N, C-alpha and C positions, 0 to 999 in steps of 0.2 A: 504493500500500500504506500510505503514511503517513496517507492520508485514512481508512483503515479502522481505524486505531489501532495499526498494527504499526510497529516500528522496524527498518528494513532491516539495520542493522549488528549487531543482536543476535538477530534472529529465527532465523537459520539456525544460530547457535552453540548456542542453547538447545534446538533441535529435534533435532539429530543430533550424533554424535561427530565429532571432527575427523579421526580416523584413517579407516579404511575399514570395509567390512563384513567378515563372517566369512570369506568366500571370498578375501579379499585384493584384490578388485576395488575400485577407487576409487569411492566414493559420489558421485553427481553433485551432491548437495546440499553435500558437503564441498568439492568443487571450486569451486562457486559461492561458498561461504563464504570459501575462500582468496582468490578473486578480490576479494571484498568487503574482506578484510583488507588487500589490497595497496593499495586506495585507493577513494575514493568515485566517481572518474570512471568506473571500469569498471562499477560498479553503475548509475550514471546512464545509461550506454550501454545496458545490458541492459534497464533499466526503460523507457527511451525506445523501444527496439525492440519491447518487449512492448506498450506503449501504441499504437504505430503500427500493429502487426499487428492489435490488437483493434479499432482505429478503422476499419481497412480492412474487416475482417469485418463490422462493424456497418453500414458503408455499403452493402456488397453485399447485405445483408439488409434494407435500409431501403425504404420505399415510394417514395422519390424515385428510387432506382436502378431499381426495377421500372418506374416510369413512363417513365424515359429509354429503357430497353431496348424497351418496348412501342412508344413513339413512333418509335424508330429502325427497328424492324422494319416498322412500318406505312408510314413514309415511304419506306423502301427499296422495298417492294413497289409502292407507288403510282408512284414514279419509273420503275421498270422497266416497269410495265404501260403507263403513258401513252406512254413512248418506243416500246415494242414495238408498241402498237396503231397508231401512225402508220405504221410500216413495214409491218405486216401488211395494213392496209387499202389502202395503195398497191399492194402486191403482188397483192392479190385482184382489183383492178380494172384490171389491165394498165398499171401505172405511171401511173395517172390520179389526180388529186386529188379526184375527185368524192366517193368514200366518206369520205375524210378530212374534207372540208368538211361533209358531212352529219353525221358523227360530232361535229365541233366544235359545230355548231348544236344538235344533240340534247342534248349534254351541258350546254351553257350554258343552253339553254331549259328543261331539266328542273329544274335547280337554281333558275332564276329563278321557275319556277311553284311548285315543291314545297318551296322552302327554308323558307318560313314554317310549312308543315304539319309538316316534319321537326322544326323547333324546338319547335313546340307538343307534338308527340309526346314529345320528350325531356323537356319540363317535366312531362308527366303520368306518366311511367314512373319506377320506382325506378332509381337510378343504375347498379346492377349489371346490371339487365335491359336497360336502354338500351344500355349498352356491349357486352354480350354479343350482343344481337340485331344491332346494327350490325356488329360484328366478324364474326359468322357470315354475315350477308347479303353483306357485301363479299367475303369469301374464297370463299364458295360461288358467287357470280356470276362472279368471275374464273376459278375452276376450271371452271365450266360453259362459259364463253366459250373457254377454252383447249382444252377437249375438242372443241368445235365447230370451232375453227380447225384443230386437228390433223386432223380428219376432212376438212375442206375442202381443206387442202393435200395430203393423201394421196390423195384420190379426186376431185381437181378435174375431170379430164376426164370421168369417169363421171357426176358430178353435173351437168355442163353438158348432158348428153344427156337428163336427166330433166325432164319437163314443159317441154320446149323451152327449157331454161335458167332457168326460173323457180324451180327448186329451189335453185340457187345464189343467186339474189336473196333468197329466203326465208332462206337461211343467213346471208347478209350482214346482213339485217335483224335476225336473232336475235343476231348478234354485237354489233351496235350497241346493241340494246336491253339486252342483258346488261351491256355496258360502261357504259351510262348508269346502270343500276341499281347497279352497283358504285361508280360515282362518287357517287351519292346516299348510299349507305351509308358511303362514306369521309368525306363531308361530315358526316354524323351522328356518326361516330366522332370526328372532329376537334373538333366542337362539344362533345361529351360530355367528352372527356379534356382538351383544351387550354383550353377555355373554362369548364369547370365543375369537374372533378376537381382540377386544379391549384390553383384558387382555394380550394376547400375544404381541400386538403391544407396549404397555407401559412397559412390562417387570416388573422389580422390583420397578419402580418409581410409588409409590402410589399417589403422588401428581398429576402426569399426568393422572393417572387412574381416580381420582376424578374429574379432570377438564373435561375429555372427557365424563364421565357420566353426569355431570351437563350440558355440552353443548348439548348433545343429548336430554336431558330432556327439555331444553329450546326450542330447535327446535320443540319438540313435543307439547309444550304448545302454541307456536305461530301458528303452522300449524293447531292445533285443532280449531282455530277460522277461519282462512282464507280458508282452504280447503273446508269445507262444504259450506261456502258462495259462493265460485266460482262455484261449481257444482249446488248449489241451484239457483243461478242467471241464469245459462244456462237452467235449467229445467223450471224456471218461465217464462222467456222471449221467449223461443223457444218451446220445447216439451220434453216429456220423451224419445222419440226416439233419438233426438239430444243429450240429456243428456247421454244416453247410448253410443252414438258414441263418445262423448267427453271423457268419462271414458276409452273407448276402445283405442282411440288414445293416451291418456296419458299413458296407460299401455304398449303399444308397444314402445313408445319413452323411457319410464322409464326402460323397460327391456333392451334395447340396451345400455343406458348410465350406468346403474348399473352393467351390465355384464362387460363392458369395464373397469370401475373404480375398481370393485372388483378384476378383473384379474390383473390390474396394481398393486394394493396393495399386492396381493399374490406374484408378481414378485419382488417387492421392499423390502419385509420383509421376509428374509430367514427363520426366526423361525416359520413362519406359515406352512412351508413344513415339519417341524419336529413335530410329534404328538405321544404322548404316547398311546399305545394300552392296553386296559384292559386284564389282564391275566386270571382272574378267570371266568369272565362272557363271554359268547359267544352270538352273535346275533342269535335270534331264527330262522331267515331265513337261516343263514349259517349252524346252527346245523341241521335244517330240510333237507338241501341239502346233508349234509354228511350222514344223516340217509337214505335218498333216494338212494345215491350212494352205501352204504353198502348193503342195502336191494336188490338193483338191481343186485349187484354182486352175492349175495347169491342165488337169484332167477335164475340168468343165470347159476350158477354152478349146481343147482338142475335140471334145464331143460336139461343141457348137460348130467348129469348122467342118467336121465330118457331116453334120446335119445339112449344111448348105451345099456341100459338094456331092452328097450321095445321090445316086440315081434311084428313081422310084420304079423298082422292078418287082418281081414275084416275091413270095414269102420265103422261099428256100434260101436265098442269100441272107435274108434276115436271120434265119435260124443259124446259119453258119457264123454270122457275125456275133450272135448271142453266145455261142460256144467259145468263140475267140475272146470275147469280153469276159466271160467267166474264167477262162484260163488266165487272162491278164489280171483280173481281180485277185485270183489266188496267188499269183506271183507277186503282186503288189503287197498283199497281206503278209506274205512270208518275208519280203524285203523290209517292210516296216518293223516286223518283229526282230529281225536281225539288227536293224538300225537302233531300235530301242535298247536291245541288249548291249550294243556297242556304246551307246551314250551312257547307259548305266555303269558299265565298266570304266568308261572315261571319267565319269563323276567320282567313282571310287578312287581312281588313280590320282585325280586332282586333290581329293581329300587327304590321301596319304602323303602326297608331295607337299601340301600346305602344312601338314604336321611336321614333316622333316625340315621345313624351312624355319620353324619357330626357334627362337633363341633358347627356349626351355625344353628343347627336344630331348636332350640327354637326361634331364631331371624326370620328365614324363616317362621315358623308356625305363629308367631305373625304378620308378614306382611300379610299372607293369611287371618287372622281374620279381617283385616281392609277392606276387600272386602265385608263383610256382613254389609252393611250400606245403608240407604236411604238418608244420609246426604251428598250427592254429587250432582254435576250439571249434573244429568241425567234426563230422562223423568219422573221419579217418583217425584222428588222434584219440578221440573218446572210444572208438572201437578197439584200438590197440590197448588202451587203458583197461577196458573190460577183460581182455584176454589175460591181463596181468593181475587180475583179482580186485580191481577197483569197482565198487558197486555204484548203483545209480544215485544213491543219496550223497555219497562223497563227490561224485561228478557234478551234482547240482551245486554243491558248496564251491567247488573249484571254478565252476562257471560264474558264480557270483563274484568270486575273487578276480576272475579275468575281467569282468565288467568294471569293477572298481579300479583295476589297473589301467584300463582304457580311459576312464575318467581322469585319472592322475596324469595320463599322457596329454590330454587336452589342456589341463591346467598348466602342465609344464611348458607346453607350446606357447601359451600366452605370456608366461613369465620370461622364458628365454628370448622370445621375440622382442619384448620390451627392453631387455638389457643388451642383447647382442645383435639384433637384426634378424631378418628372415633367413638369409642364406646361411649364416653361421648357426642358426637354430637347427637347420637341416643337417649340418655336419655333426653337431653334438648328438642329435637324435640318432644319426646313423651309427656312430660309435657305441652309443648306449644299446641300440638294438643288436648289433653284432656281438657285443660283449655278453649280453644276457643269453644269446643263442649258443654261446660256447658251453653253457651248462648242459644243453641238449646233446652236444657232441660228446661231452664227458660221460653222459648217461649211457651211451652206447657201450662203453667199456667198463662201466661200474658193475659191482656185484648185483645179481638179479636180472641182468639184461639177457634176453634170449637171442642176441645177435650171433649168427653162425653163418659164415660164408659157405660152408659145405652144402647148405640147402640149394645153392645155385647149380650144383653138380648132380643133383638127384635125377632130373629127367634124362641126363646123358649116361648114367650108369645105373640102370634099374636092376642089374644082376648083382650089384655089389651088396654083400651082406651087411657091411658097416653102414652104408647109406640107408639100407632098409631098416636097420635098427633105429637110426636117427629119426626116420620118418614115423616109425611106430611110437617112439617116445613122445614126439610132439604132435601126434595126430589130432588130439583134442584142440590144442592151440591153433593148429593150421585150419581146422574145420571152422572154428568160430571166426577166425580172422578173415578167412576167405569170404565168408558170407557178408561180413561187414564191409570189407574192402571194396566190394563191387558196388557199393552205394555211391552215387555220383556226388560231385562237389557242387553244391548249389551256389549261385552267385552271391547270395546274401550271407553265406558262411554262418548260418545260425548256430549259436552256441548251445542250443538245446536239441540238436539233431540226434543226440545219443538216445533219446526216447524212441526214435524210430528203430534203432537197432535192438532195443530191449524187447520190442514186439516180436522180433524174429527169433529170439532165444526162448520163447515160452515152450515149455515142455522138454527143454534140453537140460542136461546136467550142468552144474556150475563149473566154470573154468578152474583149472588147477592154479593154486596160489604159488608165486615164485618163492625161492629160498630167501631172497632179500628184496626189500622195497627201496633200496638206495637208488637204483636206476630210475624207477618211475617217479621218485621224489625229485631227482635232479631234472628229469624231463619236464615235468609240469612246473617246477620252479622257473626253469628257463623260459617256457612258453608264456607263463603269466607275467613275469617281469619284463619280457621282451615287448609286451604290448604297450608299455609306457613309451619306449622309443619308437615303436611302430606307428602309433597313432599321432605322435608328435611329428614324425617324418611325413606321414600322409597329409596332415594339415599343412605342413610347409610346402610340399610340392603342389597341393591343391591351390594354395594362394598364389604360388609362383605362376601357375597356369592362368589363374584369373587375372593377374596383374599384367601379364606380358602378351597374352593372345589378343590380337586386334578384334574389335567388336564384330566386324563383318565375318570373322572366321571362327567365332567361339563354338558354334554348333558343330561344324565339321571337324575341328581339331579335337574337341571333347568326345565326339563320336568315334574317332580313331583311337583315342585313349581307352574308351570302353572296349573297343574291339581287341586291343592289345591285352587288356586285363583278362578278358575271357579266353583269349588264345593261350595265355599262360595257365589259366585254369584248366583248359582242356589237356594241356601237356601234363599237368599235375594229375589229372584223372587217369590218363593213359599210363603214366609211370606206376601208379598204384595198382592198376590192373596187371601190369607186368610183374610186380613184386608184391603179392598180397599176403604173404606169410609173416607172422610176428618175427621170425628169425631174419627176415629181409628188411624189417623196418629201419634198421640202422643205416642201410644203404640209402633209403629214402631221406633219412635225416641228413646224411652227408650231401646228397644232391640238393636238398632244400637250402642248406647253409651256403652251398656254392652259388646257387641262383641269387639268394638274398645278398650275398657279398658282392656279386657282380653288379646287382642293381645299385648298391651303395657306391661302388667304385665309379659307375657311370655318373652318379651325382657328384662325386669328388672331382671328376673331370669338368663338370658344369661349374662348380665353384671356382676351379682354377681359371676357367675362361672369364668368369665374372671379375675375379681379382685382377687379371691382366687387363681387362677392359677398363675397370675403374682406375687402375694405375695410369693407363694411357690417357684417359680423360683428365686426370689430375695434372699430368705432365703438360698436356696441351693448354689447360687453364693457366698454369704457371707461366708458360711462354707468352700467352696472350697478355697476362698481367704485366710482365716485364716490358713487352713492346708497347 
């Protein structure tokens, strides 16, 4: 109030009488005035409370709050959906991992192929249309998939009798296709909001950009625990049909709220309506439409010319001419298909070339290498822990500790960035990540480790009695691990996928307990502690990409980044399929550490280039100052 020119000690006395109103009731303004007379401290408390309340109201109406709520709802829905899909597909195929493996390959392959095209589409469309289209496609696909699953679970026996069981196969194919489409739309929405909108919202304030990135990642870590638990409890205490209905209802409500909030953000932030358009590249669909228009005009002109020149003869030449035109139309259709494919491939090539031209190319490539690892809280590591005698209750505790470690990584990122800068933060995070993973390497040789290189020679020497004895001793371990290791690596890397594996072990005997738990303790200590450096490094590279990618290429470059991430995920899945036994897990640990170290080395090369560039700029500025 003092800023507006009012004096709090005299305002109320001049405005109202000190006594009361005519009815004898005390005037509220008089009461406040008497409070002010008693001392300035009381007025300071009132003013502080009013300011605090106003600031809270302003925050809840700000674009940043709307972005956080939209991201939280989207992340919650994604986590529930990915978790439930794994369970649903296992249930559909008689507790087999075949459909789950197919789902993982289709999801990863679709993003690998269409990631660049999705990014190019985002660059070409206005921000509000890209966000709304992605949001609607994602929720509509999940809703349709839930409806199909509810029908399959409700009428499973009847469907198996239609078309000799092929109707059920078609339903499963429809479920996987819709789920892959929902994942593509979710990828598009993530690129649009977290890689573009947030950058435009914060402007040149890099501190606010780092804060929003860390806040969204913290939401992701917390939701990663509670979202699967919520839908898991519904499916456990009710049924799979009710679980599908729960997810369906969540998506409908989330669609409405996210649509309203994103629309409000777009209205409140004028810079979102201004978007730079690429000049050199053209969207392949737009170029295809232009080609069709030009070719249609040429064909119309040729047809008109033939109309004036053609002789009026019998119907037979007309029939011949019709056959010729039909062949020409077929040839034109095939040529247009080839041209569309060529333009599509050309668009993909341009996207990858744009990614390679970026100054942060090495940093982004290094981040992608970190996806090729078995040292994360996914079904691979938890399945291995199960074979080593770790139960589900202890795994849930370790999962919570992993989430807390990820939250510490986000806090560490904000602190390090404020003190040492963004590039140096990535270097510190890299060394922290690699150092913690050394515990995982030590676990391979620690007491209680099942690591045995002799397992690799088993298929080559089946007649060897010694190898046969080794196989017999570890038969139980190999059986359990093989079944778990065939489970695909889903892109969200949900930390609660171990529950999917426990379903498969119903009715089986418990795994044998190791002689020592030192190896498994070292392994999970390294995995949990490494997440501090991992998430700090991830946030560092994410902000580097946000700050250095031109606005007109954000979609395409981030689409290529997603494709690279999924490519490494596929390699990770293939390596696990090639080495599924517990005795071979140590080799997977070595390969994972090698890929992770390579990724960090690529980042070190990027930091070296940055230092050389900064040194050259400083030298140039000094010369200019002297002259």
